[in-house]
C-alpha positions as CSV (number, residue, x, y, z in Angstrom):
1,M,18.2,15.8,18.7
2,T,21.1,16.7,16.7
3,G,23.3,15.2,14.2
4,R,23.2,12.3,11.6
5,W,25.2,9.0,12.3
6,A,25.6,5.5,10.0
7,L,25.1,2.4,11.2
8,A,26.0,-1.0,9.8
9,P,26.4,-4.7,10.7
10,A,29.7,-5.9,11.1
11,E,31.8,-8.2,10.2
12,G,32.0,-11.5,12.6
13,G,29.4,-9.6,14.4
14,G,28.5,-6.4,16.5
15,V,28.3,-2.9,14.3
16,E,29.8,-0.2,13.3
17,I,28.5,3.5,13.7
18,A,29.5,6.6,13.1
19,P,28.7,10.1,13.0
20,L,28.1,12.0,9.4
21,G,28.5,15.6,8.3
22,P,25.8,17.9,6.2
23,D,27.9,16.4,3.0
24,G,26.9,13.3,4.3
25,L,30.7,12.2,4.6
26,P,32.4,10.9,8.0
27,D,32.7,13.8,10.7
28,G,34.3,11.5,13.4
29,P,36.0,7.9,13.8
30,V,34.2,5.2,12.8
31,C,33.5,2.9,16.3
32,R,32.7,-0.3,16.5
33,E,30.3,-1.8,19.2
34,E,29.4,-5.3,19.8
35,D,25.5,-4.8,20.8
36,L,23.1,-3.1,18.1
37,A,20.5,-2.0,20.6
38,G,23.0,-0.8,23.3
39,A,25.0,1.3,20.5
40,V,21.3,2.8,19.2
41,R,20.2,3.5,22.9
42,S,22.8,5.2,24.6
43,R,22.9,7.9,21.3
44,P,19.5,9.4,21.9
45,H,20.4,12.5,21.0
46,V,20.4,11.4,17.0
47,S,18.3,12.7,15.0
48,R,18.3,10.6,12.2
49,W,19.8,6.8,11.6
50,I,21.2,5.7,8.2
51,W,21.5,2.2,7.4
52,R,21.3,-0.1,4.6
53,S,18.4,-1.3,4.9
54,T,15.2,-0.4,7.1
55,A,14.3,-4.3,7.2
56,E,17.8,-5.7,8.1
57,V,18.4,-3.7,11.5
58,Y,15.2,-2.4,12.8
59,P,13.5,-5.6,13.8
60,Q,16.7,-6.1,15.9
61,L,16.2,-2.9,17.5
62,L,12.2,-3.6,18.0
63,A,12.8,-7.0,19.5
64,T,15.0,-5.0,22.0
65,G,12.2,-2.4,22.8
66,V,14.6,0.0,20.9
67,R,12.8,2.4,19.0
68,V,14.1,5.5,16.5
69,A,12.8,8.7,15.5
70,R,14.0,8.9,12.1
71,C,15.7,7.0,10.0
72,Y,17.3,7.1,6.3
73,D,16.9,3.8,4.2
74,V,19.9,4.1,1.3
75,E,18.4,1.0,-0.8
76,A,15.1,2.5,-0.4
77,A,16.2,6.0,-1.2
78,E,18.3,4.0,-4.2
79,A,14.9,2.5,-5.6
80,L,13.7,6.3,-5.6
81,L,16.3,7.8,-7.3
82,L,17.1,5.1,-9.8
83,G,13.7,5.4,-11.2
84,H,14.0,9.4,-11.2
85,E,16.5,9.0,-13.5
86,G,14.6,7.1,-16.0
87,R,16.9,3.8,-14.8
88,Y,13.5,1.5,-13.1
89,G,14.4,-2.2,-13.0
90,E,18.5,-1.7,-12.2
91,P,19.6,-3.3,-9.1
92,R,19.0,-1.3,-6.2
93,S,20.7,-2.7,-3.3
94,A,23.5,-0.4,-2.0
95,A,25.9,-2.5,-3.3
96,A,24.5,-2.3,-6.9
97,A,24.7,1.6,-6.1
98,L,28.4,1.4,-4.4
99,A,29.8,-0.6,-8.0
100,R,28.0,2.0,-9.9
101,L,29.8,4.9,-8.1
102,H,33.1,2.5,-9.4
103,G,32.3,1.8,-12.5
104,G,32.5,-1.8,-11.5
105,P,30.5,-4.8,-12.0
106,V,26.8,-4.7,-10.7
107,P,25.5,-7.4,-8.7
108,P,22.1,-8.5,-9.0
109,D,19.4,-8.1,-6.2
110,P,18.7,-10.9,-3.8
111,P,15.8,-12.9,-4.7
112,Q,12.5,-11.6,-3.1
113,R,12.3,-13.8,-0.3
114,T,8.4,-15.3,0.8
115,A,7.4,-14.6,4.2
116,E,6.8,-17.9,6.4
117,P,3.5,-17.9,8.2
118,G,3.4,-18.0,11.6
119,A,7.3,-17.7,12.1
120,Q,7.8,-13.8,12.8
121,S,11.5,-14.5,13.4
122,S,11.5,-15.3,9.4
123,L,11.3,-11.6,8.7
124,F,14.2,-10.6,11.0
125,E,16.7,-12.5,8.7
126,P,19.1,-9.8,6.9
127,R,18.9,-9.6,3.0
128,G,21.4,-8.2,0.9
129,V,25.0,-8.3,0.2
130,H,27.2,-7.0,3.5
131,L,28.2,-3.6,2.8
132,P,30.9,-1.8,5.1
133,L,30.3,1.5,6.8
134,T,32.7,3.1,4.9
135,D,31.0,2.0,1.8
136,L,27.9,2.5,3.0
137,M,28.7,6.4,3.7
138,E,30.2,7.0,0.5
139,V,26.7,5.7,-1.5
140,Y,24.7,7.3,0.9
141,A,26.7,11.0,0.2
142,E,26.2,10.2,-3.2
143,Q,22.9,9.8,-3.1
144,Q,22.6,13.6,-1.5
145,R,24.4,14.6,-4.6
146,R,22.1,12.7,-6.7
147,H,19.0,14.6,-4.8
148,G,20.3,17.6,-5.8
149,R,20.0,16.6,-9.8
150,A,16.7,15.9,-9.2
151,E,13.7,18.0,-11.2
152,H,12.6,19.4,-7.9
153,P,15.5,18.6,-5.2
154,D,13.3,19.3,-2.0
155,R,10.5,17.4,-3.2
156,M,12.7,14.6,-4.1
157,R,14.6,14.7,-0.5
158,L,11.0,14.6,1.4
159,L,10.3,11.8,-0.6
160,T,13.1,9.8,0.1
161,A,12.3,10.5,3.8
162,A,8.9,9.8,3.6
163,E,9.7,6.3,2.5
164,S,12.1,6.0,4.8
165,A,9.4,6.5,7.9
166,G,7.2,4.2,6.2
167,M,9.8,1.3,6.1
168,L,10.0,2.5,10.1
169,V,6.2,2.5,10.0
170,A,5.8,-1.1,8.3
171,A,8.6,-2.8,10.9
172,E,6.2,-1.6,14.0
173,L,3.3,-2.7,12.2
174,N,4.9,-6.0,11.6
175,H,6.1,-6.0,15.5
176,T,2.9,-5.2,17.0
177,G,0.5,-7.0,14.8
178,L,-3.0,-6.4,14.7
179,P,-5.4,-7.4,18.0
180,W,-7.2,-10.8,16.8
181,R,-9.5,-13.1,18.8
182,A,-8.7,-16.4,17.1
183,D,-12.1,-17.6,18.7
184,V,-14.7,-15.0,17.7
185,H,-12.7,-16.1,13.5
186,R,-13.8,-19.6,14.6
187,D,-17.1,-19.0,15.4
188,V,-17.4,-16.7,11.9
189,L,-16.5,-19.3,10.0
190,H,-18.5,-22.1,11.9
191,D,-21.4,-19.7,11.0
192,L,-20.5,-18.9,7.3
193,L,-19.2,-22.2,6.4
194,G,-20.5,-24.8,8.5
195,E,-18.8,-27.9,10.6
196,R,-15.4,-29.0,9.1
197,Y,-14.9,-32.6,7.7
198,A,-12.0,-35.0,8.8
199,G,-9.2,-34.7,5.7
200,G,-9.1,-30.9,5.0
201,G,-11.9,-31.4,2.8
202,E,-14.7,-28.9,2.0
203,P,-16.7,-27.6,4.9
204,R,-20.3,-28.2,4.8
205,R,-22.1,-25.3,3.5
206,L,-19.3,-25.4,0.5
207,A,-20.4,-28.9,-0.2
208,E,-24.0,-28.2,0.1
209,L,-23.5,-25.3,-2.3
210,A,-21.7,-27.7,-4.8
211,D,-24.7,-30.2,-4.6
212,E,-26.8,-27.3,-5.5
213,V,-24.6,-25.8,-8.8
214,S,-24.4,-29.4,-9.8
215,A,-28.7,-29.9,-9.1
216,A,-28.9,-26.9,-11.1
217,F,-26.6,-27.9,-14.3
218,G,-27.9,-31.6,-14.2
219,R,-24.5,-33.5,-14.4
220,R,-21.5,-32.9,-11.6
221,V,-19.8,-29.9,-11.9
222,R,-16.9,-28.6,-9.8
223,P,-17.8,-24.8,-8.9
224,D,-14.1,-24.5,-7.8
225,L,-13.0,-24.8,-11.3
226,P,-13.7,-22.0,-13.5
227,A,-13.3,-24.0,-16.9
228,D,-15.9,-26.5,-15.4
229,V,-18.4,-24.3,-14.9
230,V,-17.7,-22.4,-18.5
231,K,-17.7,-25.9,-20.3
232,A,-21.6,-26.3,-18.0
233,F,-22.6,-23.1,-18.7
234,A,-21.9,-24.0,-22.5
235,R,-23.5,-27.2,-22.5
236,A,-26.3,-25.2,-21.3
237,G,-26.2,-22.9,-24.0
238,I,-24.9,-19.8,-22.4
239,K,-21.4,-18.5,-23.3
240,V,-19.1,-17.2,-20.5
241,R,-15.9,-16.7,-21.2
242,S,-15.2,-16.7,-17.3
243,T,-16.7,-17.2,-13.9
244,R,-16.0,-13.8,-12.7
245,R,-18.8,-12.3,-10.7
246,W,-19.7,-9.4,-13.4
247,E,-20.0,-11.4,-16.0
248,I,-22.3,-14.2,-14.5
249,E,-24.3,-12.5,-12.4
250,S,-26.9,-11.1,-14.7
251,V,-27.0,-14.7,-16.5
252,D,-30.4,-16.0,-16.3
253,H,-29.8,-19.9,-14.9
254,P,-30.8,-21.5,-11.7
255,A,-27.2,-22.6,-11.1
256,V,-25.9,-18.8,-10.7
257,K,-27.4,-18.1,-7.6
258,P,-25.6,-21.3,-6.1
259,L,-22.6,-20.9,-7.7
260,L,-21.8,-16.9,-6.9
261,E,-22.5,-17.8,-3.1
262,Y,-20.1,-20.8,-3.6
263,K,-17.3,-18.2,-4.8
264,K,-18.0,-15.8,-1.9
265,L,-17.6,-18.7,0.7
266,Y,-14.9,-20.3,-1.2
267,R,-12.8,-17.5,-0.8
268,I,-12.9,-16.8,2.6
269,W,-12.6,-20.9,3.5
270,V,-9.1,-20.5,1.5
271,A,-7.8,-17.4,1.7
272,H,-9.1,-16.5,5.5
273,G,-10.0,-20.5,7.0
274,W,-9.1,-22.3,9.6
275,A,-5.6,-23.1,8.1
276,W,-5.2,-19.0,7.7
277,L,-5.8,-18.5,11.0
278,Q,-3.7,-21.6,12.5
279,D,-0.3,-20.5,10.2
280,W,-0.9,-16.2,10.9
281,V,-2.5,-15.6,14.4
282,R,-0.1,-15.8,17.1
283,D,-0.7,-14.9,20.8
284,G,-3.8,-13.0,20.2
285,R,-2.0,-10.9,17.3
286,F,-1.7,-11.0,13.0
287,R,1.4,-10.0,11.9
288,P,2.0,-9.8,8.2
289,E,5.0,-8.5,6.4
290,F,3.7,-5.4,5.8
291,Q,6.2,-3.9,2.8
292,A,6.1,-0.2,2.3
293,G,6.4,0.8,-1.3
294,G,5.6,-2.3,-2.5
295,T,4.2,-1.3,-5.7
296,V,4.9,1.0,-8.3
297,T,2.8,3.4,-7.5
298,G,4.2,3.5,-4.1
299,R,1.2,1.6,-2.2
300,W,2.1,-0.9,0.2
301,V,0.9,-4.3,-0.2
302,T,1.9,-7.4,2.3
303,N,4.6,-10.5,2.0
304,G,1.7,-13.0,2.8
305,G,-1.7,-13.4,5.1
306,G,-3.6,-11.1,2.8
307,A,-3.8,-8.1,5.3
308,L,-4.6,-5.6,3.0
309,Q,-8.2,-7.8,1.6
310,I,-10.0,-8.6,5.1
311,P,-13.3,-9.7,4.3
312,R,-15.6,-7.5,5.9
313,V,-17.1,-10.5,8.1
314,I,-13.5,-11.8,9.0
315,R,-12.9,-8.1,10.6
316,R,-15.9,-9.3,13.1
317,A,-12.3,-11.3,15.0
318,V,-10.4,-7.9,15.0
319,V,-11.3,-6.8,18.5
320,A,-9.4,-4.5,20.8
321,D,-7.6,-5.7,24.4
322,P,-10.0,-5.1,27.3
323,G,-10.2,-1.7,28.5
324,W,-8.9,-0.7,24.8
325,R,-10.2,0.7,21.6
326,L,-9.9,0.7,18.2
327,V,-9.8,4.4,16.3
328,V,-10.3,2.8,12.4
329,A,-9.7,6.3,10.0
330,D,-11.1,6.3,6.5
331,A,-9.5,9.3,4.7
332,D,-12.6,11.0,2.8
333,Q,-12.5,11.2,-1.2
334,M,-8.8,10.8,-0.9
335,E,-7.9,10.9,-4.5
336,P,-9.9,13.4,-6.0
337,R,-8.8,15.5,-2.9
338,V,-5.1,15.3,-4.4
339,L,-6.0,15.5,-8.0
340,A,-7.0,19.0,-6.7
341,A,-3.6,19.8,-5.3
342,V,-1.6,18.5,-7.8
343,S,-3.4,20.1,-10.5
344,R,-4.2,23.4,-8.6
345,D,-7.5,23.3,-10.6
346,P,-9.0,27.0,-8.8
347,G,-12.8,25.4,-9.0
348,L,-11.6,21.6,-7.6
349,M,-9.2,23.1,-5.1
350,E,-12.2,25.0,-3.8
351,V,-14.6,21.9,-3.8
352,A,-11.6,19.9,-1.9
353,G,-11.4,22.9,0.4
354,R,-14.7,21.6,2.3
355,E,-14.9,18.5,4.8
356,T,-18.0,18.3,3.3
357,D,-18.9,15.6,1.0
358,L,-16.8,16.4,-2.5
359,Y,-18.7,14.0,-4.9
360,Q,-21.8,16.0,-3.9
361,S,-20.1,19.5,-4.4
362,V,-18.9,18.9,-7.8
363,S,-22.4,17.5,-8.6
364,D,-24.0,20.8,-7.6
365,R,-21.8,22.3,-9.8
366,A,-21.4,20.3,-13.0
367,F,-24.0,17.8,-12.7
368,A,-27.5,19.4,-11.6
369,G,-27.0,18.0,-8.1
370,D,-26.5,14.1,-9.4
371,R,-24.1,12.7,-7.2
372,A,-23.9,9.5,-8.8
373,Q,-22.9,11.4,-12.0
374,A,-20.5,13.6,-10.6
375,K,-18.7,10.6,-8.9
376,L,-18.6,8.5,-12.4
377,A,-16.8,11.3,-13.8
378,V,-14.3,12.3,-11.4
379,L,-13.3,9.0,-11.1
380,G,-13.2,8.2,-14.6
381,A,-11.4,11.0,-15.5
382,V,-8.6,9.4,-12.4
383,Y,-9.0,6.2,-14.0
384,G,-9.4,6.6,-18.0
385,Q,-13.1,5.5,-18.1
386,T,-14.0,7.8,-20.9
387,S,-16.1,6.1,-23.7
388,G,-19.9,6.2,-23.5
389,D,-21.4,7.7,-20.9
390,G,-17.7,8.3,-19.6
391,L,-16.8,11.1,-22.5
392,K,-20.2,12.7,-22.0
393,N,-19.4,12.9,-18.0
394,L,-15.6,13.8,-18.7
395,A,-16.7,17.0,-21.3
396,A,-19.0,18.3,-18.1
397,L,-16.3,18.2,-15.7
398,R,-13.7,19.5,-18.3
399,R,-16.0,22.4,-18.8
400,R,-16.2,22.8,-15.1
401,F,-12.5,21.9,-13.9
402,P,-10.2,22.1,-16.7
403,K,-7.2,22.2,-14.9
404,A,-7.6,19.1,-13.6
405,V,-8.8,17.4,-15.9
406,A,-5.7,18.5,-18.6
407,Y,-3.1,17.3,-15.6
408,V,-4.6,13.6,-16.1
409,D,-4.5,14.4,-20.3
410,D,-1.4,15.6,-20.0
411,A,0.1,12.5,-18.3
412,A,-2.0,10.1,-20.3
413,R,0.0,11.2,-23.2
414,A,2.9,11.0,-21.6
415,G,2.4,7.6,-20.7
416,E,1.5,6.8,-24.4
417,E,4.7,8.5,-25.4
418,G,6.8,5.9,-23.6
419,R,7.9,9.7,-21.6
420,L,8.8,9.3,-17.6
421,V,5.3,10.3,-15.4
422,R,5.9,11.7,-12.2
423,T,4.2,12.4,-8.9
424,W,3.9,15.6,-7.3
425,L,7.0,14.4,-5.1
426,G,8.6,12.6,-7.8
427,R,7.8,8.9,-7.5
428,T,8.4,8.0,-11.1
429,C,6.2,5.5,-13.3
430,P,8.9,4.1,-15.6
431,P,8.3,3.9,-19.4
432,A,6.8,1.3,-21.5
433,A,10.2,-0.2,-22.6
434,G,11.1,-3.2,-20.4
435,A,8.8,-2.6,-17.9
436,R,7.2,-5.0,-15.8
437,Q,6.2,-4.7,-12.1
438,D,7.0,-6.9,-9.6
439,A,3.8,-5.8,-7.8
440,T,0.3,-7.7,-7.0
441,E,-3.6,-6.7,-7.5
442,E,-3.3,-5.2,-4.3
443,A,-1.9,-2.2,-5.8
444,G,-5.4,-1.4,-6.2
445,I,-5.4,-0.3,-9.8
446,P,-8.7,-0.8,-11.7
447,V,-8.9,-2.8,-15.1
448,P,-12.0,-1.2,-16.7
449,E,-14.7,-4.2,-17.9
450,E,-13.9,-4.1,-21.8
451,E,-10.1,-5.0,-20.7
452,R,-10.7,-7.8,-17.7
453,G,-9.0,-10.6,-19.0
454,G,-7.0,-8.9,-21.8
455,D,-3.6,-7.2,-21.6
456,A,-4.0,-3.8,-19.8
457,W,-0.9,-2.3,-18.7
458,V,-1.5,-2.7,-14.9
459,P,0.9,-3.4,-12.1
460,G,2.1,-7.3,-12.7
461,Y,1.3,-7.2,-16.4
462,A,3.5,-6.7,-19.3
463,S,1.8,-4.6,-22.1
464,T,2.5,-2.7,-25.2
465,D,-0.4,-1.3,-25.6
466,A,-0.1,2.5,-25.5
467,R,-3.8,3.6,-24.9
468,A,-3.4,1.4,-21.6
469,R,0.1,2.6,-20.8
470,G,-1.5,6.2,-20.8
471,R,-4.5,5.0,-18.8
472,F,-1.8,3.9,-16.0
473,A,-0.4,7.1,-16.0
474,R,-3.0,9.2,-16.0
475,N,-4.0,7.2,-12.2
476,F,-0.5,7.3,-11.7
477,V,-0.2,10.8,-11.1
478,V,-2.9,10.7,-8.7
479,Q,-2.7,7.5,-6.7
480,G,0.8,7.7,-6.5
481,S,0.8,11.3,-5.1
482,A,-1.8,9.7,-2.3
483,A,0.8,7.0,-1.6
484,D,3.3,9.7,-0.7
485,W,0.8,11.9,1.0
486,A,-0.1,8.8,3.1
487,L,3.5,8.1,3.6
488,L,3.9,11.5,6.1
489,L,0.6,11.0,7.2
490,L,1.8,8.3,8.9
491,A,4.8,9.7,10.3
492,A,2.9,12.9,11.5
493,L,0.7,10.4,13.3
494,R,3.5,7.9,14.5
495,Q,5.1,11.3,16.0
496,R,2.0,12.1,17.7
497,C,1.4,9.3,19.3
498,E,5.1,9.3,21.1
499,G,4.7,8.6,24.7
500,M,1.1,7.3,24.7
501,A,0.4,3.8,25.0
502,A,-1.8,4.0,21.5
503,E,-0.2,1.9,18.7
504,L,-0.6,2.0,14.8
505,V,-1.6,-1.6,14.2
506,F,-2.8,-1.2,10.4
507,F,-2.6,0.6,7.5
508,Q,-4.0,0.6,3.7
509,H,-4.0,3.3,1.5
510,D,-6.9,5.0,2.7
511,E,-7.6,3.6,6.3
512,V,-5.6,3.7,9.3
513,I,-6.2,1.8,12.7
514,V,-5.0,2.8,16.1
515,H,-4.9,0.8,18.9
516,C,-5.4,2.8,22.1
517,P,-6.7,2.7,26.1
518,Q,-10.1,4.1,26.3
519,E,-9.0,7.2,27.8
520,E,-6.5,8.2,24.8
521,A,-8.9,7.9,22.1
522,D,-10.6,11.2,21.6
523,V,-6.5,12.2,21.4
524,V,-5.8,10.2,19.0
525,V,-9.0,11.3,16.7
526,A,-7.9,14.7,16.9
527,A,-4.1,13.5,16.0
528,I,-5.0,11.7,13.1
529,R,-7.1,15.0,11.7
530,E,-3.8,17.0,12.7
531,A,-1.8,14.6,10.5
532,A,-3.7,14.6,7.9
533,E,-3.6,18.5,7.4
534,L,0.3,18.5,8.5
535,A,0.8,15.8,5.8
536,G,-1.2,17.5,3.2
537,R,0.7,20.8,4.0
538,L,3.9,19.0,3.4
539,T,3.2,17.1,0.6
540,F,1.6,19.8,-1.8
541,G,2.3,23.0,-0.1
542,E,0.0,25.3,1.1
543,T,-3.3,25.1,-0.5
544,P,-7.0,25.2,0.2
545,V,-7.5,21.7,-0.1
546,R,-8.4,19.7,3.1
547,F,-7.8,15.9,4.0
548,P,-11.0,14.7,6.6
549,F,-11.3,11.6,7.9
550,T,-14.3,9.5,8.8
551,T,-13.3,8.4,12.4
552,A,-14.8,5.3,14.2
553,V,-13.7,4.3,18.0
554,V,-14.9,1.0,18.4
555,E,-14.3,-2.4,20.1
556,C,-14.5,-4.7,17.1
557,Y,-13.0,-3.6,13.3
558,G,-16.2,-5.1,12.5
559,D,-18.4,-2.1,13.5
560,A,-16.4,0.5,12.2
561,K,-18.8,0.7,8.9
């Protein structure tokens, strides 16, 4: 395969395409064709398609059975380049990039669309301002020049390529869907929640638990209303600030046990109950709208459906097709291994070069074999939990792995001072000023207990607290670099599955699921291992660090762990 071609929907229908030269400028005439799928299918020699937005073009191709090997998503690249240039938050559309290039008024980005449950066709609606192909090529050529001005140009080019590959994978996941047995799901809900009552009220088991909570307090209490529960505890002489599990599970009161059970089942009923099943599962598949790079760290989110927070018990409904299997692969201690790779700490790289338990190896070196203490120390260094015992653990870690601890310390200091902080490939965490991230809790950034309910600077929150910003930056350089590695893992795995019946059906930050015929399962397991090693070399260069996976070949997702 040779050559890059630009592609853009044409005004009035059809598509415009043109070959590009090494400088990103046109290397031939612009052609107009009436059929998008036909235009792409007739040019199998194209090594990379350049288009405005993968979400605009690729679902239409997938719907006609056309897949592409590689693409370059101009708007995804624009967001990364803006962040790297310290201009995070500026409009990222191709139209905005063109306006900046010509010094004209910059149009705002269109509002984020909410996915419509059960209506996959809604995912294919074009979003953004139409841009003629000649203008798109001009923006692309300028982006190539901007890559050259990056702190590490080759890494930045790899990052934008990886982000574009992630966009392809996300679109394919949305198109394929996760195998889902609605009958099994209903059986699980009946076992957990009991019968449904007419009129949409709470199912039997929740109603019973609500009665138990009220009986324990001696008056009617609505366990689904946190303020009602807090008041009930106060009347009982117990002061709690919230109904979060970590706060109330140590309270000595007969309402606690049924309340915790109610909260667990209530979340299942609301988030993955019968209404969810009706809305999101069609033709034996669950199709959320995956969004690559949906958070500031580069982690993915879903635009509806809660795919990244499927309760373990509900996973029993994820069942392979007859004769097929699910290959479920979890990265082993991914973030500590990434810390070893980015910090170049010799001791930690040596430990992370083994495919054995990293925390046990760290504990043997620095914590007298106490694995639990070693895990707390490593995660404390990454997440900034450095008070109390955390401070003592960090000191022990610093003695054995000084470069690793210094790496995250330096990032924290830069964050506190409002400076730019980058992942290994160049994804940039914005400075504090004006930074309010449009992300969700699916970003997975933990908030220390002493700051829960406070103003910690995590995605979805704005804060002027320098310490919280520093903690976020400390985590960002590790978690963001892990997200960059995961994109290259997906790209490599996708390439290795080419020509097989196997299909990628699910991804979250350290876990991937491949659905394949039973006879391909061993090949898929090997492909995951090879893709992980290749992604490690591409992302971080030649290091001793290894990225092993724990894999399970199962018929049911619920049996994987």
